[in-house]
PAVEXLUM-820931 format. One line per 10 residues: number of its first residue (from 1); their letters; for each residue x, y, z of N, C-alpha, C. Coordinates in Angstrom, 2 decimals. Layout:
# residues N
NUM = A = X:Y:Z:X:Y:Z:X:Y:Z  ...
***
This chain:
# residues 237
1 = XXXXXXXXXX = -77.85:6.39:11.84:-76.93:7.44:12.37:-75.71:7.56:11.35  -75.55:8.82:10.92:-74.44:8.99:9.93:-73.06:8.68:10.57  -72.24:8.07:9.62:-70.83:7.72:10.08:-69.88:8.94:9.77  -69.20:9.35:10.78:-68.31:10.48:10.69:-66.88:10.02:10.50  -66.20:10.49:9.46:-64.83:10.16:9.27:-63.92:11.00:10.14  -62.92:10.28:10.64:-61.98:11.02:11.52:-61.11:11.94:10.63  -60.92:13.08:11.20:-60.04:14.08:10.45:-58.67:13.61:10.37  -58.06:13.69:9.20:-56.64:13.23:9.02:-55.72:14.19:9.63  -54.88:13.65:10.52:-53.96:14.51:11.24:-52.89:15.04:10.33  -52.70:16.29:10.36:-51.76:17.01:9.50:-50.45:17.15:10.23
11 = XXXXXXXXXX = -49.31:16.81:9.58:-48.02:16.98:10.19:-47.71:18.46:10.33  -46.93:18.76:11.37:-46.50:20.16:11.44:-45.70:20.61:10.16  -45.76:21.81:9.86:-45.15:22.34:8.68:-43.65:22.08:8.59  -42.99:22.12:9.79:-41.56:22.01:9.78:-41.16:20.57:9.36  -42.03:19.53:9.68:-41.74:18.20:9.24:-41.83:18.01:7.74  -42.81:18.71:7.21:-42.96:18.60:5.77:-41.73:19.24:5.05  -41.35:20.34:5.58:-40.14:21.08:5.01:-38.90:20.16:5.13  -38.76:19.49:6.29:-37.59:18.67:6.52:-37.54:17.45:5.57  -38.72:16.87:5.34:-38.81:15.77:4.33:-38.39:16.18:2.96  -38.85:17.37:2.61:-38.54:17.89:1.26:-37.04:18.19:1.16
21 = XXXXXXXXXX = -36.44:18.55:2.28:-35.02:18.95:2.30:-34.08:17.74:2.33  -34.62:16.55:2.60:-33.79:15.36:2.60:-33.27:15.06:1.22  -31.92:14.90:1.15:-31.28:14.61:-0.16:-31.22:13.09:-0.45  -31.90:12.67:-1.55:-31.98:11.30:-1.94:-31.77:11.25:-3.48  -31.25:10.15:-3.95:-31.02:10.02:-5.40:-29.92:10.88:-5.94  -29.99:11.22:-7.22:-29.00:12.01:-7.89:-29.28:13.52:-7.80  -28.39:14.28:-7.39:-28.60:15.69:-7.30:-27.50:16.41:-8.12  -27.79:17.66:-8.41:-26.76:18.48:-9.07:-25.71:18.83:-7.97  -24.82:19.65:-8.34:-23.71:19.97:-7.38:-24.22:20.63:-6.13  -23.80:20.15:-4.99:-24.14:20.63:-3.65:-22.90:21.32:-3.08
31 = XXXXXXXXXX = -23.02:22.56:-2.65:-21.91:23.30:-2.03:-22.02:23.34:-0.51  -20.92:23.05:0.14:-20.87:23.10:1.59:-20.51:24.53:2.01  -20.69:24.86:3.28:-20.44:26.17:3.79:-18.96:26.53:3.62  -18.06:25.56:3.73:-16.65:25.82:3.57:-16.16:25.89:2.15  -17.06:25.73:1.21:-16.70:25.83:-0.19:-16.50:24.52:-0.90  -16.47:23.41:-0.17:-16.35:22.10:-0.80:-17.60:21.84:-1.66  -17.46:21.03:-2.70:-18.57:20.74:-3.60:-18.64:19.21:-3.90  -19.91:18.76:-4.01:-20.10:17.31:-4.30:-21.17:17.21:-5.35  -20.96:16.34:-6.33:-21.90:16.04:-7.34:-22.07:14.52:-7.46  -23.29:14.04:-7.19:-23.49:12.58:-7.21:-24.74:12.14:-6.51
41 = XXXXXXXXXX = -24.72:10.86:-6.05:-25.89:10.26:-5.44:-25.89:10.46:-3.91  -27.15:10.46:-3.40:-27.35:10.67:-1.94:-28.30:9.61:-1.41  -28.27:9.34:-0.16:-29.22:8.50:0.52:-29.34:8.96:1.96  -30.59:9.33:2.37:-30.83:9.85:3.74:-29.86:10.96:4.14  -29.71:11.92:3.20:-28.90:13.09:3.44:-27.41:12.84:3.55  -27.00:11.70:3.05:-25.55:11.33:3.05:-25.12:10.93:1.68  -23.88:11.23:1.35:-23.29:10.81:0.07:-23.30:9.28:0.07  -23.90:8.75:-1.01:-24.10:7.30:-1.03:-24.21:6.88:-2.49  -23.33:6.06:-3.00:-23.36:5.64:-4.40:-22.16:6.22:-5.09  -22.43:6.66:-6.36:-21.32:7.24:-7.13:-21.35:8.68:-6.96
51 = XXXXXXXXXX = -20.16:9.33:-6.89:-20.09:10.75:-6.72:-18.70:11.32:-6.79  -18.65:12.67:-6.97:-17.36:13.33:-7.08:-17.30:14.55:-6.12  -16.25:14.50:-5.30:-16.06:15.55:-4.28:-14.82:16.35:-4.58  -14.99:17.68:-4.46:-13.85:18.55:-4.62:-13.67:19.43:-3.38  -12.43:19.39:-2.86:-12.20:20.15:-1.62:-11.62:21.52:-1.97  -12.16:22.55:-1.43:-11.70:23.88:-1.72:-10.31:24.20:-1.10  -9.96:23.59:0.05:-8.80:23.99:0.78:-7.55:23.67:-0.01  -7.55:22.54:-0.72:-6.32:22.15:-1.51:-6.56:21.83:-2.95  -7.81:21.96:-3.40:-8.18:21.67:-4.74:-8.25:20.21:-5.10  -8.06:19.28:-4.13:-8.07:17.85:-4.47:-9.40:17.38:-4.91
61 = XXXXXXXXXX = -9.37:16.22:-5.57:-10.64:15.68:-6.19:-10.68:14.19:-5.91  -11.87:13.75:-5.53:-12.17:12.28:-5.37:-13.36:11.95:-6.24  -13.19:10.85:-7.05:-14.26:10.36:-7.96:-14.39:8.94:-7.74  -15.55:8.51:-7.26:-15.74:7.07:-6.96:-16.93:6.80:-6.09  -16.84:5.65:-5.32:-17.91:5.18:-4.53:-17.96:5.77:-3.17  -19.20:5.98:-2.68:-19.43:6.50:-1.34:-20.37:5.51:-0.60  -20.31:5.52:0.70:-21.24:4.73:1.51:-21.46:5.46:2.82  -22.73:5.88:3.02:-23.07:6.57:4.28:-22.25:7.76:4.57  -21.85:8.49:3.58:-21.16:9.77:3.80:-19.66:9.74:3.73  -19.09:8.50:3.52:-17.64:8.34:3.52:-17.21:7.59:2.26
71 = XXXXXXXXXX = -15.95:7.76:1.87:-15.41:7.05:0.70:-15.29:5.56:1.04  -16.04:4.74:0.32:-16.02:3.28:0.49:-16.34:2.61:-0.83  -15.44:1.67:-1.25:-15.60:0.95:-2.54:-14.38:1.21:-3.40  -14.61:1.67:-4.58:-13.51:1.93:-5.55:-13.51:3.40:-5.92  -12.36:4.07:-5.91:-12.33:5.45:-6.25:-10.90:5.97:-6.51  -10.85:7.10:-7.11:-9.54:7.76:-7.47:-9.47:9.10:-6.79  -8.31:9.34:-6.16:-8.03:10.60:-5.50:-6.91:11.34:-6.32  -7.22:12.58:-6.65:-6.25:13.31:-7.51:-6.00:14.67:-6.91  -4.87:15.24:-7.29:-4.44:16.55:-6.75:-4.08:17.45:-7.96  -4.18:18.79:-7.80:-3.85:19.69:-8.90:-2.40:19.46:-9.31
81 = XXXXXXXXXX = -2.12:19.52:-10.66:-0.76:19.34:-11.17:0.01:20.64:-11.40  -0.62:21.73:-11.05:0.03:23.05:-11.18:-0.10:23.64:-12.55  -0.70:22.94:-13.53:-0.90:23.40:-14.86:-2.36:23.48:-15.29  -3.22:23.57:-14.26:-4.65:23.63:-14.53:-5.31:22.32:-14.66  -4.59:21.23:-14.58:-5.13:19.86:-14.59:-4.97:19.10:-13.29  -5.10:17.78:-13.33:-5.00:16.94:-12.20:-4.05:15.75:-12.45  -3.45:15.27:-11.43:-2.65:14.06:-11.48:-3.10:13.08:-10.35  -3.18:11.85:-10.79:-3.67:10.80:-9.80:-2.68:10.63:-8.71  -3.18:10.52:-7.44:-2.35:10.25:-6.29:-2.59:8.84:-5.82  -3.85:8.42:-5.85:-4.24:7.07:-5.38:-5.46:6.57:-6.22
91 = XXXXXXXXXX = -5.40:5.34:-6.60:-6.52:4.76:-7.33:-6.72:3.29:-6.77  -7.91:3.02:-6.23:-8.07:1.68:-5.70:-9.20:1.57:-4.70  -9.08:0.67:-3.76:-10.10:0.42:-2.80:-10.08:1.37:-1.63  -11.29:1.61:-1.07:-11.47:2.48:0.06:-12.43:1.88:1.07  -12.25:2.23:2.30:-13.16:1.82:3.32:-13.16:2.77:4.46  -14.30:3.30:4.86:-14.39:4.31:5.96:-13.46:5.46:5.74  -13.38:5.96:4.46:-12.61:7.14:4.15:-11.09:6.88:4.15  -10.64:5.61:4.16:-9.23:5.28:4.19:-8.96:4.35:3.04  -7.66:4.34:2.56:-7.24:3.39:1.53:-7.28:1.95:2.15  -7.98:1.14:1.43:-8.21:-0.26:1.97:-8.50:-1.17:0.83
101 = XXXXXXXXXX = -7.83:-2.42:0.86:-7.98:-3.34:-0.24:-6.83:-3.21:-1.17  -7.08:-3.38:-2.46:-5.96:-3.30:-3.46:-6.01:-1.91:-4.12  -4.85:-1.30:-4.19:-4.76:-0.01:-4.87:-3.37:0.40:-5.20  -3.28:1.48:-5.99:-1.96:2.03:-6.43:-1.81:3.49:-5.89  -0.66:3.69:-5.21:-0.36:5.01:-4.72:0.82:5.57:-5.53  0.64:6.83:-5.99:1.75:7.49:-6.80:2.40:8.49:-5.94  3.64:8.22:-5.55:4.34:9.21:-4.70:5.05:10.30:-5.52  5.43:9.94:-6.72:6.02:10.91:-7.67:5.90:10.30:-9.06  6.43:10.95:-10.05:6.32:10.48:-11.45:7.01:9.15:-11.64  8.05:8.85:-10.84:8.74:7.55:-11.07:8.85:6.72:-9.76
111 = XXXXXXXXXX = 8.00:6.96:-8.81:7.99:6.17:-7.58:6.55:5.87:-7.20  6.19:4.57:-7.13:4.80:4.26:-6.80:4.71:2.82:-6.17  3.58:2.58:-5.59:3.33:1.29:-4.89:2.00:0.74:-5.39  2.04:-0.59:-5.71:0.73:-1.25:-6.07:0.65:-2.52:-5.24  -0.51:-2.61:-4.58:-0.71:-3.74:-3.72:-1.75:-3.54:-2.74  -1.66:-4.29:-1.59:-2.76:-4.31:-0.64:-2.54:-3.18:0.44  -3.73:-2.70:0.91:-3.80:-1.63:1.92:-4.69:-2.13:3.03  -4.40:-1.65:4.27:-5.31:-1.89:5.37:-5.33:-0.68:6.27  -6.46:-0.05:6.49:-6.50:1.14:7.34:-5.61:2.21:6.96  -5.48:2.51:5.63:-4.75:3.68:5.10:-3.24:3.41:5.10
121 = XXXXXXXXXX = -2.79:2.10:5.32:-1.37:1.80:5.32:-1.15:0.60:4.40  0.11:0.50:3.87:0.47:-0.63:3.05:0.60:-1.85:3.98  -0.21:-2.79:3.77:-0.27:-4.03:4.58:-0.80:-5.17:3.74  0.00:-6.25:3.76:-0.33:-7.44:2.91:0.81:-7.58:1.84  0.39:-7.98:0.65:1.40:-8.13:-0.41:1.42:-6.85:-1.28  2.61:-6.51:-1.73:2.67:-5.36:-2.61:4.04:-5.21:-3.28  4.01:-4.37:-4.32:5.23:-4.12:-5.06:5.52:-2.66:-5.05  6.74:-2.24:-4.60:7.14:-0.84:-4.56:8.21:-0.53:-5.56  7.99:0.43:-6.40:8.93:0.91:-7.41:9.54:2.21:-6.86  10.84:2.16:-6.53:11.52:3.30:-5.98:12.13:4.23:-7.07
131 = XXXXXXXXXX = 12.31:5.47:-6.71:12.84:6.44:-7.68:14.18:6.12:-8.20  15.04:5.40:-7.39:16.41:5.09:-7.82:16.41:3.85:-8.71  15.25:3.23:-9.01:15.20:2.09:-9.90:15.07:0.74:-9.24  15.30:0.68:-7.89:15.09:-0.56:-7.23:13.67:-0.94:-7.06  13.37:-2.25:-6.96:12.02:-2.74:-6.79:11.92:-3.74:-5.63  10.97:-3.51:-4.79:10.70:-4.47:-3.70:9.36:-5.09:-3.95  9.37:-6.43:-3.86:8.09:-7.19:-4.02:7.99:-8.18:-2.83  6.93:-8.10:-2.04:6.77:-8.94:-0.94:5.71:-8.45:0.00  5.97:-8.81:1.31:4.99:-8.56:2.36:5.24:-7.21:3.01  4.12:-6.57:3.49:4.14:-5.28:4.14:3.24:-5.40:5.38
141 = XXXXXXXXXX = 3.61:-4.57:6.37:2.77:-4.42:7.53:2.92:-3.06:8.15  1.88:-2.38:8.42:1.90:-1.07:9.04:2.80:-0.09:8.28  2.72:-0.17:6.95:3.36:0.77:5.99:4.85:0.49:5.85  5.38:-0.61:6.44:6.79:-0.95:6.33:6.92:-2.34:5.76  8.12:-2.65:5.21:8.38:-3.97:4.68:8.58:-4.91:5.90  7.73:-5.88:5.97:7.69:-6.81:7.10:7.29:-8.22:6.54  8.12:-9.25:6.81:7.73:-10.57:6.34:8.76:-11.07:5.31  8.26:-11.79:4.24:9.19:-12.23:3.27:9.10:-11.40:2.00  10.24:-11.08:1.43:10.18:-10.20:0.24:11.57:-10.23:-0.50  11.50:-9.67:-1.75:12.65:-9.63:-2.58:12.91:-8.15:-2.98
151 = XXXXXXXXXX = 14.19:-7.72:-2.86:14.55:-6.43:-3.30:15.52:-6.58:-4.45  15.15:-6.05:-5.61:15.97:-6.16:-6.84:16.64:-4.80:-7.15  17.99:-4.86:-7.31:18.70:-3.59:-7.59:18.74:-3.38:-9.12  19.17:-2.15:-9.47:19.19:-1.84:-10.92:20.26:-2.59:-11.70  21.30:-3.14:-10.94:22.28:-3.90:-11.59:21.94:-5.42:-11.59  20.69:-5.73:-11.18:20.15:-7.14:-11.11:20.63:-7.89:-9.93  21.54:-7.37:-9.09:21.72:-7.99:-7.77:20.46:-7.94:-6.95  20.24:-8.91:-6.09:18.99:-8.88:-5.35:19.15:-9.57:-4.00  18.21:-9.25:-3.11:18.14:-9.86:-1.81:16.77:-10.55:-1.72  16.76:-11.83:-1.19:15.61:-12.59:-0.98:15.60:-13.10:0.46
161 = XXXXXXXXXX = 14.61:-12.75:1.20:14.58:-13.22:2.59:13.62:-12.44:3.52  13.98:-12.44:4.76:13.13:-11.86:5.78:13.35:-10.35:5.97  12.25:-9.73:6.34:12.27:-8.19:6.66:11.57:-7.94:7.94  12.06:-6.94:8.66:11.34:-6.48:9.84:11.59:-4.98:9.96  10.50:-4.22:10.10:10.57:-2.79:10.33:11.36:-2.11:9.16  11.12:-2.58:7.93:11.68:-1.95:6.75:13.17:-2.29:6.48  13.71:-3.23:7.22:15.13:-3.60:7.05:15.30:-5.10:6.95  16.39:-5.54:6.33:16.70:-6.97:6.24:16.93:-7.43:7.64  16.13:-8.40:8.11:16.23:-9.02:9.40:15.86:-10.46:9.35  16.80:-11.36:9.86:16.48:-12.76:9.83:17.22:-13.39:8.67
171 = XXXXXXXXXX = 16.82:-14.71:8.34:17.48:-15.48:7.27:17.28:-14.81:5.91  18.30:-14.84:5.07:18.16:-14.26:3.71:19.34:-14.56:2.79  19.12:-14.31:1.55:20.18:-14.53:0.56:20.42:-13.22:-0.22  21.68:-12.93:-0.48:21.93:-11.82:-1.37:22.74:-12.33:-2.53  22.21:-12.13:-3.72:22.78:-12.60:-4.96:23.64:-11.52:-5.66  24.92:-11.70:-5.70:25.79:-10.73:-6.38:25.99:-11.33:-7.84  24.97:-11.07:-8.63:24.95:-11.71:-10.00:26.11:-11.17:-10.87  26.47:-9.96:-10.68:27.55:-9.38:-11.49:28.90:-10.13:-11.20  29.05:-10.58:-9.97:30.36:-11.29:-9.60:30.16:-12.82:-9.59  28.93:-13.29:-9.69:28.69:-14.71:-9.61:28.83:-15.35:-8.25
181 = XXXXXXXXXX = 28.34:-14.58:-7.24:28.44:-15.09:-5.86:27.06:-14.90:-5.15  26.86:-15.66:-4.06:25.72:-15.49:-3.26:26.04:-15.61:-1.80  25.53:-14.72:-0.96:25.71:-14.85:0.52:24.37:-15.36:1.07  24.51:-16.35:1.91:23.32:-16.87:2.59:23.60:-16.94:4.07  22.73:-16.29:4.85:22.92:-16.26:6.25:21.87:-15.43:6.99  22.28:-14.80:8.02:21.40:-14.08:8.95:21.76:-12.58:8.86  20.73:-11.73:8.84:20.88:-10.33:8.75:20.25:-9.60:10.01  20.80:-8.54:10.39:20.24:-7.74:11.50:20.28:-6.22:11.07  19.13:-5.65:10.96:18.99:-4.21:10.56:19.90:-3.88:9.34  19.70:-4.69:8.22:20.34:-4.45:7.00:21.88:-4.88:6.95
191 = XXXXXXXXXX = 22.32:-5.45:8.03:23.79:-5.88:8.06:23.87:-7.37:8.15  24.70:-7.94:7.21:24.93:-9.41:7.21:25.78:-9.76:8.52  25.31:-10.65:9.29:26.05:-10.92:10.61:26.69:-12.33:10.59  26.03:-13.31:10.04:26.51:-14.68:10.17:26.00:-15.51:8.99  26.99:-16.02:8.17:26.50:-16.79:7.02:27.64:-17.30:6.19  27.34:-17.68:4.95:28.34:-18.30:4.03:28.27:-17.60:2.67  29.46:-17.31:2.17:29.55:-16.74:0.80:30.09:-17.88:-0.16  29.41:-18.05:-1.26:29.80:-19.12:-2.19:29.57:-18.68:-3.61  30.25:-19.40:-4.55:30.02:-19.08:-5.96:28.67:-19.47:-6.47  28.17:-18.67:-7.39:26.78:-18.91:-7.95:26.81:-18.47:-9.36
201 = XXXXXXXXXX = 26.66:-19.41:-10.25:26.71:-19.08:-11.74:27.82:-18.14:-12.12  29.02:-18.53:-11.59:30.20:-17.73:-11.82:30.60:-17.72:-13.29  30.32:-18.82:-14.06:30.73:-18.91:-15.44:29.89:-17.90:-16.33  28.70:-17.51:-15.89:27.91:-16.60:-16.69:27.84:-15.20:-16.13  28.59:-14.96:-15.10:28.57:-13.57:-14.51:29.27:-12.56:-15.40  28.80:-11.33:-15.33:29.32:-10.29:-16.18:30.76:-9.88:-15.75  31.00:-9.86:-14.43:32.26:-9.43:-13.90:32.67:-10.39:-12.76  33.05:-11.59:-13.02:33.34:-12.56:-11.91:34.65:-12.22:-11.26  34.80:-12.68:-10.00:35.99:-12.52:-9.27:37.15:-13.27:-9.93  38.37:-12.85:-9.68:39.52:-13.48:-10.39:39.66:-15.02:-10.05
211 = XXXXXXXXXX = 39.39:-15.31:-8.78:39.55:-16.67:-8.37:38.25:-17.22:-7.72  37.93:-18.47:-7.92:36.76:-19.07:-7.19:36.99:-19.04:-5.73  35.92:-19.09:-4.93:36.04:-19.20:-3.48:36.49:-20.57:-3.15  37.54:-20.77:-2.40:38.07:-22.12:-2.02:37.09:-22.83:-1.18  37.12:-24.12:-1.31:36.27:-25.01:-0.53:36.63:-25.00:0.95  35.60:-25.03:1.79:35.86:-25.15:3.23:36.26:-26.57:3.57  37.36:-26.65:4.27:37.88:-28.02:4.67:37.53:-28.39:6.09  36.79:-27.51:6.77:36.37:-27.79:8.11:35.43:-28.99:8.13  35.63:-29.93:9.05:34.77:-31.08:9.17:33.38:-30.61:9.62  32.34:-31.09:8.99:30.95:-30.78:9.34:30.74:-29.30:9.34
221 = XXXXXXXXXX = 31.19:-28.58:8.25:31.04:-27.14:8.13:29.63:-26.67:8.17  28.70:-27.43:7.56:27.30:-27.02:7.55:26.68:-27.03:8.86  26.95:-28.01:9.73:26.40:-28.05:11.05:26.99:-26.96:11.96  28.28:-26.68:11.78:28.88:-25.58:12.56:28.17:-24.28:12.23  28.03:-24.04:10.90:27.37:-22.77:10.44:25.95:-22.67:10.93  25.21:-23.80:10.88:23.79:-23.81:11.26:23.68:-23.53:12.80  24.59:-24.10:13.53:24.56:-23.87:15.02:24.81:-22.39:15.34  25.79:-21.79:14.58:26.08:-20.40:14.83:24.88:-19.51:14.42  24.23:-19.78:13.28:23.11:-19.06:12.86:21.95:-19.16:13.92  21.66:-20.35:14.30:20.59:-20.61:15.23:20.88:-19.81:16.58
231 = XXXXXXX = 22.02:-19.85:17.04:22.40:-19.17:18.27:22.28:-17.63:18.10  22.66:-17.14:16.94:22.57:-15.73:16.64:21.11:-15.29:16.58  20.27:-16.09:15.97:18.84:-15.75:15.90:18.22:-15.72:17.29  18.59:-16.70:18.12:17.99:-16.71:19.45:18.44:-15.49:20.27  19.67:-15.00:20.12:20.17:-13.88:20.80:19.44:-12.60:20.35  18.82:-12.60:19.20:18.24:-11.35:18.66:16.76:-11.45:18.54  16.12:-12.41:19.14:14.63:-12.52:19.19:14.03:-11.57:20.13
***
């Protein structure tokens, strides 16, 4: 008895067309309906791997890593400079289409941040260079200075201590290097509230005060000051 082969089932034509339309590997520039364009690698119809995206709405450009359709990995985001070219706005880590990891954000030609990001916000350790020449180096949380950090002024005076909600809050020291003095105490919303001012490298200061700060003759001055600071901190927790 002859053996009959089963007829191979043929897929519907629409399935064949759909498989052919799936974008995989490296493609030339793909244009979206809204005018955006992407050149790079694909996987299962999603941007995946290395690629460059240009948005029509504002002319911005992203060049870097993609994962399952969103920016993830390392990449650079640039905006038009008004002269036919581009200027970098952010270069660094990305995750789920947001700045994440270590990266540098350029706010202007002379103001930028380099450090850690989490969920599109400055969080972790970072250094901020401000337009007026001051520099902050320390901890950040939720896009604000929070934790321990140092703010250095253009005249080399500096603050070292605690920050909360982008302001000096808690124990800290302010070094008046031009005058050869240092204030050490407690701060609340950028205002020194309770502490001690004393001489610091007065002999090498550029513009020292006329007279040294006199010694405190109060018995057990340190314990009195510490008690006052502790009470002040408790009242503002």
